[in-house]
C-alpha positions as CSV (number, residue, x, y, z in Angstrom):
1,M,-60.0,-93.7,121.9
2,S,-57.5,-94.8,124.7
3,A,-58.4,-96.8,127.9
4,S,-57.8,-93.8,129.8
5,A,-59.9,-91.4,127.8
6,T,-63.0,-94.0,127.7
7,S,-62.7,-94.4,131.5
8,T,-63.2,-91.0,132.4
9,S,-66.6,-90.9,130.6
10,I,-68.1,-94.3,131.6
11,T,-66.5,-97.2,133.8
12,T,-67.2,-101.0,133.3
13,S,-69.0,-101.0,136.5
14,Q,-71.3,-98.6,135.5
15,V,-71.9,-100.4,132.0
16,L,-72.4,-103.5,133.4
17,A,-74.9,-102.1,135.9
18,K,-76.7,-100.7,132.7
19,F,-76.9,-104.2,131.1
20,L,-78.1,-105.7,134.1
21,A,-80.9,-103.2,134.5
22,D,-81.9,-103.4,130.8
23,Q,-81.9,-107.4,131.2
24,K,-84.3,-107.1,134.4
25,A,-87.2,-105.8,132.3
26,R,-86.8,-108.6,129.6
27,L,-85.9,-112.0,131.8
28,A,-87.7,-114.1,134.2
29,P,-86.7,-113.4,137.8
30,R,-84.9,-116.7,138.0
31,T,-82.8,-116.2,134.9
32,F,-82.0,-112.6,135.8
33,A,-80.6,-113.8,139.0
34,Q,-78.2,-116.1,137.3
35,Y,-77.3,-113.2,135.1
36,R,-76.7,-111.2,138.0
37,S,-74.7,-113.8,139.6
38,A,-72.6,-114.3,136.5
39,I,-71.9,-110.4,136.1
40,E,-70.7,-110.2,139.8
41,L,-68.1,-113.2,138.6
42,L,-67.3,-111.3,135.6
43,Q,-66.3,-108.0,137.6
44,R,-64.5,-110.6,139.9
45,S,-62.3,-111.6,136.9
46,L,-62.0,-108.6,135.3
47,N,-60.6,-106.8,138.6
48,T,-58.2,-109.6,139.2
49,Y,-57.0,-110.3,135.5
50,G,-57.9,-107.3,133.7
51,P,-54.7,-105.7,134.7
52,N,-52.6,-108.0,132.9
53,G,-53.8,-106.6,129.4
54,L,-53.2,-102.7,130.1
55,E,-50.6,-100.8,128.6
56,P,-47.5,-99.3,130.7
57,A,-49.1,-96.0,131.4
58,D,-52.7,-97.4,132.4
59,L,-50.9,-100.3,134.2
60,K,-49.3,-97.6,136.3
61,R,-52.3,-95.7,137.2
62,W,-54.1,-98.9,138.2
63,E,-51.3,-99.9,140.5
64,R,-51.5,-96.6,142.0
65,R,-55.5,-96.7,142.4
66,S,-55.8,-100.2,143.6
67,S,-53.4,-99.6,146.3
68,A,-54.8,-96.5,147.5
69,E,-56.7,-96.3,150.6
70,G,-60.2,-94.8,151.4
71,D,-61.8,-92.8,148.5
72,D,-58.7,-93.2,146.5
73,H,-58.9,-96.4,146.2
74,L,-60.4,-98.3,142.9
75,E,-60.6,-101.6,141.5
76,F,-60.1,-102.0,137.8
77,C,-63.8,-102.0,136.7
78,D,-64.3,-98.6,138.5
79,L,-61.3,-97.3,136.9
80,F,-61.1,-98.5,133.2
81,G,-64.0,-98.4,130.6
82,P,-65.9,-101.2,128.8
83,E,-63.5,-101.4,125.9
84,H,-61.5,-103.9,127.9
85,I,-64.5,-106.4,128.7
86,L,-64.5,-108.7,125.7
87,S,-60.7,-108.7,125.6
88,N,-61.2,-110.7,129.0
89,V,-63.7,-113.0,127.6
90,D,-61.5,-116.1,127.4
91,E,-59.9,-115.6,130.7
92,F,-63.3,-115.5,132.3
93,L,-64.8,-118.3,130.6
94,G,-61.8,-120.5,130.1
95,W,-59.9,-119.9,133.4
96,F,-62.0,-118.0,135.8
97,M,-65.1,-119.8,135.9
98,V,-63.5,-123.4,135.6
99,R,-60.4,-122.8,137.9
100,K,-61.6,-120.3,140.4
101,V,-65.6,-121.0,140.7
102,M,-67.4,-123.8,142.5
103,A,-70.7,-123.3,140.6
104,G,-73.4,-125.3,139.7
105,K,-74.2,-126.1,135.9
106,D,-77.2,-123.7,136.0
107,L,-74.7,-120.7,136.6
108,L,-72.2,-122.1,134.2
109,R,-74.7,-122.4,131.4
110,A,-76.0,-118.7,132.5
111,A,-72.2,-117.5,132.3
112,G,-71.9,-118.4,128.7
113,T,-75.4,-117.5,127.4
114,M,-75.0,-113.9,129.5
115,T,-71.4,-113.1,127.9
116,K,-73.3,-113.9,124.6
117,K,-75.9,-111.4,125.3
118,L,-73.7,-108.8,126.6
119,A,-71.3,-108.9,123.6
120,R,-74.3,-108.1,121.5
121,W,-75.6,-105.5,123.7
122,L,-72.5,-103.8,124.1
123,A,-72.4,-103.5,120.1
124,E,-75.7,-102.3,120.1
125,Q,-74.9,-99.5,122.5
126,G,-71.8,-98.4,120.8
127,Y,-69.3,-99.4,123.3
128,V,-67.6,-102.1,121.3
129,E,-67.4,-103.4,117.7
130,G,-65.4,-105.5,115.2
131,A,-64.2,-109.3,115.3
132,A,-64.1,-108.9,119.2
133,V,-67.9,-109.3,119.3
134,D,-68.3,-112.2,117.1
135,H,-65.5,-114.2,119.0
136,A,-67.2,-113.1,122.3
137,V,-70.7,-114.3,120.9
138,E,-69.0,-117.9,119.5
139,R,-67.2,-118.3,122.8
140,G,-70.2,-117.3,125.2
141,G,-72.2,-119.8,123.2
142,T,-69.7,-122.7,123.3
143,A,-69.1,-122.1,127.0
144,G,-72.7,-122.3,127.8
145,R,-72.9,-125.7,126.4
146,D,-69.4,-127.0,127.4
147,L,-68.8,-125.8,130.8
148,P,-71.9,-127.5,132.4
149,A,-70.6,-130.8,130.5
150,A,-67.2,-130.4,131.5
151,R,-68.4,-130.1,135.1
152,K,-70.7,-133.4,134.8
153,L,-67.8,-135.2,133.5
154,A,-65.3,-134.1,136.3
155,D,-67.7,-135.6,139.0
156,L,-68.3,-138.9,137.1
157,L,-64.6,-139.2,137.1
158,D,-64.2,-138.1,140.5
159,E,-66.6,-140.8,141.7
160,F,-65.0,-143.2,139.7
161,A,-61.5,-142.4,140.7
162,S,-59.6,-144.9,143.4
163,G,-58.0,-142.4,145.6
164,D,-54.8,-144.3,145.8
165,R,-52.5,-141.7,144.8
166,E,-49.2,-143.5,145.7
167,E,-46.6,-143.0,142.9
168,G,-49.0,-141.5,140.7
169,E,-48.3,-139.1,138.1
170,E,-50.2,-135.7,138.4
171,G,-51.7,-134.2,135.1
172,P,-53.1,-132.0,133.4
173,F,-53.8,-134.8,130.9
174,E,-55.2,-134.1,127.4
175,I,-57.9,-136.2,125.8
176,V,-56.7,-137.3,122.6
177,K,-59.1,-140.2,121.8
178,V,-62.4,-141.1,123.2
179,E,-63.8,-144.6,123.0
180,P,-66.8,-146.4,125.0
181,G,-65.4,-146.9,128.4
182,R,-61.8,-145.6,127.5
183,L,-60.1,-142.3,127.3
184,S,-56.6,-141.9,125.4
185,L,-54.8,-139.5,127.5
186,V,-51.3,-137.7,126.9
187,G,-49.6,-135.1,129.2
188,D,-50.7,-131.7,128.6
189,L,-47.2,-130.4,129.5
190,D,-45.1,-133.1,128.2
191,G,-46.9,-134.8,125.7
192,R,-46.4,-138.5,127.2
193,S,-48.9,-141.1,126.4
194,Y,-50.7,-142.9,128.8
195,G,-52.5,-145.0,126.4
196,A,-56.3,-145.8,127.0
197,V,-57.3,-145.3,130.6
198,P,-60.8,-147.0,131.7
199,V,-63.7,-145.0,132.8
200,P,-67.5,-145.3,133.1
201,E,-69.2,-145.4,129.7
202,E,-71.4,-142.3,130.6
203,A,-68.2,-140.5,131.3
204,S,-66.8,-141.3,127.6
205,R,-70.0,-140.6,126.4
206,R,-69.3,-137.2,127.8
207,A,-65.8,-136.4,127.1
208,K,-64.5,-134.7,123.9
209,V,-61.1,-134.8,122.5
210,G,-59.1,-131.6,123.2
211,W,-60.6,-131.3,126.6
212,T,-58.1,-131.3,129.5
213,I,-58.5,-133.2,132.9
214,S,-56.7,-132.4,135.8
215,G,-56.0,-135.1,138.2
216,V,-53.5,-138.0,139.0
217,L,-53.0,-141.3,137.2
218,C,-51.6,-144.3,138.9
219,R,-50.2,-147.7,137.7
220,D,-52.7,-150.8,137.5
221,G,-50.4,-153.3,136.4
222,R,-49.3,-152.4,133.0
223,N,-52.0,-149.8,132.4
224,W,-53.1,-146.5,134.0
225,R,-56.3,-145.7,136.1
226,F,-57.3,-142.5,137.5
227,A,-56.6,-142.1,141.3
228,A,-57.7,-138.3,141.5
229,V,-59.7,-136.1,139.3
230,W,-60.1,-132.4,140.2
231,N,-61.8,-131.0,137.2
232,V,-62.1,-131.2,133.5
233,Y,-61.5,-128.0,131.4
234,P,-63.0,-127.6,127.8
235,R,-60.9,-126.8,125.0
């Protein structure tokens, strides 16, 4: 079934509303409030980045309706159906929740667990099927664990950073080795090695090989140190 055909029967917004209504009867009020916030963020992510995966005909349709005024104006989630949700899970958890949202650890964790539950619910309801479901379930489980941990690591490194950015090298930097009190880093874009950079031991306990740190490194004699840290991105 094409995106256009599906979108005429039920929209993403309607499906997500049905999911929330179903979860409200199952979850404690505090947990449901976190799921509702996570769904609102998922819709924002889909409305912003969902059009990137559209076929040319549907893209033109979206461009026409998203730029229209009044009742003719429709966002992505009000125009297309739920078959687009799972294909945007990586964008939502790997980009949007990390780079675009200043969320606390509870909401970050909820975004992952909600995504896992949503994927299974979509399959149960017959809206999606196949490998995309398994991938979204796995991705949601990993994100529910790693997103809060990465945010905590970013906070620790930010507190430790010197704040002196003169003649610094701006990242992102990939963690290639973790030792007590040290992270070995390479430039994520050019592969340049910065050696073992000192960090608090608690930070090194939380860090994982393959995660990426956005920030600035400055020279400290022959070695490097963090001058600023803005975020940490899980693999």
